[in-house]
C-alpha positions as CSV (number, residue, x, y, z in Angstrom):
1,M,-13.9,37.8,-37.6
2,S,-11.3,36.4,-40.0
3,A,-8.7,38.6,-38.3
4,L,-9.7,37.2,-34.9
5,L,-9.5,33.6,-36.1
6,H,-6.1,34.3,-37.6
7,Q,-4.8,35.6,-34.2
8,I,-6.3,32.5,-32.4
9,F,-4.7,30.0,-34.8
10,S,-1.4,31.9,-34.9
11,G,-1.5,31.9,-31.1
12,L,-2.0,28.2,-31.0
13,A,1.2,27.8,-33.1
14,M,3.3,29.9,-30.7
15,G,1.4,28.3,-27.8
16,G,2.7,24.9,-29.0
17,I,6.2,26.2,-28.7
18,Y,5.5,27.6,-25.2
19,A,3.9,24.2,-24.3
20,I,7.1,22.3,-25.3
21,L,9.3,24.6,-23.3
22,A,6.9,24.6,-20.3
23,L,7.0,20.8,-20.4
24,A,10.8,21.0,-20.1
25,L,10.6,23.5,-17.2
26,V,8.2,21.1,-15.4
27,M,10.4,18.1,-15.8
28,I,13.3,20.0,-14.0
29,Y,10.9,21.4,-11.4
30,Q,9.5,18.0,-10.5
31,A,12.9,16.7,-9.8
32,T,14.5,19.7,-8.1
33,H,11.5,21.9,-7.1
34,L,13.3,24.8,-8.8
35,V,12.8,26.6,-12.1
36,N,15.7,26.3,-14.5
37,F,16.1,29.9,-15.7
38,A,18.7,28.7,-18.3
39,Q,16.2,26.4,-20.1
40,G,15.6,29.0,-22.8
41,E,19.2,29.7,-23.4
42,M,20.0,26.0,-23.6
43,A,17.4,25.8,-26.3
44,M,18.8,28.8,-28.1
45,F,22.3,27.3,-28.1
46,S,21.0,24.0,-29.4
47,T,19.2,25.9,-32.2
48,Y,22.5,27.5,-33.2
49,V,24.1,24.1,-33.3
50,A,21.3,22.9,-35.7
51,W,21.7,26.1,-37.8
52,E,25.5,25.5,-38.1
53,M,24.9,21.9,-39.3
54,I,22.2,23.0,-41.8
55,D,24.4,25.8,-43.0
56,S,27.2,23.3,-43.7
57,G,24.9,21.3,-46.0
58,M,23.4,18.7,-43.7
59,P,19.7,18.0,-44.5
60,Y,17.3,19.7,-42.0
61,W,15.8,16.6,-40.4
62,A,19.2,14.9,-40.0
63,A,20.4,18.1,-38.2
64,F,17.1,18.2,-36.2
65,A,17.6,14.6,-35.0
66,L,21.4,15.0,-34.3
67,T,20.7,18.3,-32.4
68,I,18.2,16.5,-30.1
69,V,20.8,13.8,-29.4
70,L,23.5,16.3,-28.7
71,S,21.2,18.4,-26.5
72,F,20.3,15.3,-24.5
73,I,23.9,14.5,-23.9
74,G,24.7,18.1,-23.1
75,G,21.8,18.3,-20.6
76,M,23.1,15.1,-18.8
77,L,26.6,16.5,-18.6
78,I,25.4,19.8,-17.2
79,E,23.5,18.0,-14.5
80,R,26.5,15.7,-13.6
81,I,29.2,18.4,-13.8
82,V,27.6,21.7,-12.9
83,I,24.4,20.9,-10.9
84,R,25.3,17.8,-9.0
85,P,28.0,19.4,-6.8
86,F,25.3,21.8,-5.5
87,A,22.7,19.1,-4.8
88,H,22.6,19.9,-1.1
89,A,23.4,23.7,-1.3
90,P,20.8,26.3,-0.3
91,V,18.1,27.2,-2.8
92,L,19.6,30.6,-3.4
93,T,22.9,29.1,-4.4
94,I,21.3,26.8,-7.0
95,V,19.2,29.7,-8.4
96,I,22.5,31.7,-8.8
97,V,23.9,28.7,-10.7
98,F,20.9,28.6,-13.0
99,I,21.3,32.4,-13.7
100,G,25.0,31.8,-14.3
101,L,24.3,29.1,-16.8
102,L,21.9,31.5,-18.6
103,L,24.6,34.2,-18.9
104,I,27.2,31.7,-20.0
105,F,25.1,30.2,-22.8
106,N,24.0,33.7,-23.9
107,S,27.6,35.0,-23.9
108,V,29.1,32.0,-25.6
109,A,26.5,32.1,-28.3
110,G,27.2,35.8,-28.9
111,W,30.9,35.1,-29.0
112,R,30.7,32.1,-31.3
113,Y,27.9,33.1,-33.6
114,S,27.8,36.9,-33.1
115,Y,24.7,39.0,-32.2
116,T,23.7,39.5,-35.8
117,I,20.2,38.3,-36.4
118,K,20.1,35.2,-38.7
119,T,17.4,33.5,-40.6
120,F,16.5,29.9,-39.8
121,D,14.6,28.3,-42.7
122,S,11.4,26.3,-42.0
123,P,11.5,22.6,-42.9
124,F,7.9,22.8,-44.1
125,P,6.9,23.8,-47.7
126,D,5.7,27.3,-48.4
127,K,2.4,26.1,-49.7
128,R,-0.3,26.3,-47.0
129,W,-1.7,23.0,-45.9
130,F,-5.1,22.0,-47.2
131,G,-5.8,25.5,-48.4
132,N,-5.7,26.8,-44.9
133,T,-5.6,30.7,-45.0
134,L,-5.5,31.2,-41.3
135,M,-2.0,29.7,-40.6
136,S,1.3,29.5,-42.4
137,S,2.7,26.1,-43.3
138,H,5.3,26.5,-40.5
139,E,2.7,27.3,-37.9
140,S,0.7,24.2,-38.9
141,G,3.9,22.1,-38.9
142,A,4.9,23.5,-35.5
143,I,1.6,22.4,-34.0
144,L,2.0,18.9,-35.4
145,V,5.5,18.7,-34.0
146,T,4.2,19.8,-30.6
147,F,1.6,17.1,-30.5
148,A,4.2,14.5,-31.6
149,V,6.5,15.6,-28.8
150,L,3.7,15.5,-26.2
151,A,2.6,12.0,-27.4
152,L,6.2,10.6,-27.3
153,V,6.7,12.0,-23.8
154,Y,3.4,10.6,-22.6
155,A,4.2,7.2,-24.0
156,F,7.7,7.3,-22.5
157,F,6.6,8.1,-19.0
158,R,3.5,5.9,-19.1
159,F,4.7,2.7,-20.8
160,T,8.5,2.3,-20.5
161,P,10.3,1.0,-17.4
162,L,12.8,3.9,-17.5
163,G,10.0,6.4,-17.7
164,L,8.2,4.9,-14.7
165,A,11.4,4.8,-12.8
166,M,11.9,8.5,-13.5
167,R,8.4,9.3,-12.3
168,A,9.0,7.4,-9.1
169,A,12.4,9.0,-8.5
170,A,10.9,12.5,-8.9
171,Q,7.9,11.8,-6.6
172,N,9.6,9.9,-3.8
173,P,13.4,9.7,-4.1
174,A,13.9,7.9,-0.7
175,S,11.5,5.1,-1.5
176,S,12.9,4.8,-5.0
177,R,16.4,4.2,-3.6
178,L,15.0,1.5,-1.4
179,V,13.7,-0.5,-4.4
180,G,17.0,-0.1,-6.3
181,I,16.3,2.9,-8.6
182,R,19.4,5.0,-9.2
183,V,17.9,8.4,-8.4
184,G,21.0,10.3,-9.4
185,W,21.0,8.9,-12.9
186,M,17.2,9.4,-13.2
187,L,17.8,13.1,-12.5
188,A,20.6,13.3,-15.1
189,I,18.4,11.6,-17.7
190,G,15.6,14.1,-16.8
191,W,17.9,17.0,-17.5
192,G,18.9,15.4,-20.8
193,L,15.3,15.0,-21.8
194,A,14.4,18.6,-20.8
195,A,17.3,19.9,-22.9
196,A,16.3,17.7,-25.8
197,I,12.6,18.9,-25.6
198,G,13.8,22.5,-25.2
199,A,15.9,22.1,-28.4
200,V,12.7,21.2,-30.3
201,A,11.1,24.4,-29.0
202,G,14.0,26.5,-30.2
203,M,14.1,25.0,-33.6
204,M,10.4,25.5,-34.1
205,A,10.6,29.1,-32.8
206,A,13.6,30.2,-34.8
207,P,11.8,30.5,-38.2
208,I,9.2,32.7,-36.5
209,V,11.3,35.0,-34.3
210,Y,14.6,34.7,-36.2
211,L,17.8,33.5,-34.7
212,D,19.9,35.5,-32.2
213,P,21.3,34.9,-28.7
214,N,18.3,36.7,-27.0
215,M,15.6,34.9,-29.0
216,M,14.4,32.7,-26.2
217,L,14.2,35.3,-23.3
218,G,10.6,36.3,-24.1
219,I,9.6,32.8,-25.1
220,L,10.9,31.5,-21.7
221,L,8.7,34.0,-19.9
222,Y,5.6,32.9,-21.8
223,A,6.5,29.3,-21.2
224,F,6.9,29.9,-17.5
225,A,3.5,31.7,-17.5
226,G,2.0,28.6,-19.2
227,A,3.6,26.3,-16.7
228,V,2.3,28.4,-13.8
229,L,-1.2,28.7,-15.3
230,G,-1.6,25.0,-16.0
231,G,0.3,23.8,-12.9
232,I,4.1,23.8,-12.5
233,D,3.9,20.2,-11.1
234,N,1.6,18.9,-13.8
235,P,3.3,18.3,-17.2
236,W,0.0,18.1,-19.2
237,G,-1.5,21.0,-17.4
238,A,1.6,23.1,-18.2
239,A,1.2,22.1,-21.9
240,I,-2.4,23.2,-21.9
241,G,-1.3,26.4,-20.2
242,G,1.3,27.0,-22.9
243,F,-1.4,26.8,-25.7
244,T,-3.7,29.1,-23.6
245,V,-0.9,31.7,-23.1
246,G,-0.1,31.7,-26.8
247,V,-3.7,32.5,-27.7
248,L,-4.1,35.1,-24.9
249,E,-0.8,36.7,-25.9
250,N,-1.8,37.1,-29.6
251,I,-5.3,38.4,-28.8
252,A,-4.1,40.8,-26.2
253,G,-1.2,42.0,-28.4
254,A,-3.6,42.7,-31.3
255,Y,-6.6,44.1,-29.5
256,V,-5.8,45.2,-25.9
257,V,-2.2,46.3,-25.1
258,G,-0.5,46.3,-28.5
259,P,2.5,44.3,-29.7
260,E,5.0,46.7,-28.1
261,I,4.1,45.7,-24.5
262,K,2.4,42.4,-24.9
263,L,5.2,40.7,-22.9
264,S,3.4,42.2,-19.9
265,V,0.6,39.7,-20.5
266,A,2.9,36.9,-19.3
267,L,3.6,38.8,-16.1
268,V,0.0,39.6,-15.5
269,I,-0.9,35.9,-15.9
270,I,1.9,34.8,-13.5
271,V,1.0,37.3,-10.8
272,G,-2.7,36.7,-11.2
273,V,-2.4,32.9,-11.0
274,L,-0.1,33.1,-8.0
275,V,-2.5,35.3,-6.2
276,V,-5.8,33.5,-7.0
277,R,-4.7,29.8,-7.4
278,P,-1.0,29.2,-6.7
279,S,-1.2,25.6,-7.7
280,G,-2.4,26.5,-11.2
281,L,-5.5,25.2,-13.0
282,F,-4.4,21.5,-13.0
283,G,-1.8,21.5,-10.2
284,R,-2.1,19.6,-7.0
285,T,-2.8,21.4,-3.7
286,L,-0.9,19.8,-0.9
287,V,-2.4,19.9,2.5
288,T,-0.2,19.1,5.5
289,R,-1.7,18.1,8.9
290,V,0.0,19.8,11.8
């Protein structure tokens, strides 16, 4: 029983990371109706930037905050310079652009930092919190960071004029333009926020999976599974899906399929949800009268 509880709580910690990255995926999807396949690699590159600053002597939380700011700016620049010229291109063209970004970030990270696996120290103390024997201090801290990010994102979109404008621009761009909302800039800010949120996921994942240019490939797949399970058009459903996938992954890896092929759990979830309920558990089902 203790081993099962350990798998569940450890799965919640990884699920929090999947939830953050799933939220970033949903933010881009709501604006473009496309999945940003480079989201994980953008998070990985941001994590390397944080590692470089920490390695040069900067305090962890200062590097953490600066990385989020730089990721936000980088996400906006990517949208304005790379994505914007293809705004009216066919879907396949934009998908190819996303895959190209994935390969570019992966290759540049390997060239700049090498493909040698590096350690990324946790900012949380080694001592377990409150005598908890089921989770490490980093796993406990990662869950708290996840809830903090989700709370901040909720408050931003619910209570700030900019957040409300971004929601309106994502849901109805034409009407938003009529009331004076600059939809193009809302999309750029959305890319910036998604990149910043993804950077948090990368920095929380690195102490667990170690740091290398391919560290986010599997995490991106699990995050996508969480987004599909919860609803790719529902940010909070995607976050719940991320936690759920984290627990299912750990339990399946320990008791069903083994750790070697537990990545297949994500594929089973994606295919199963798309077959049974394509909109996800909390997604909207759109019905069009013809």
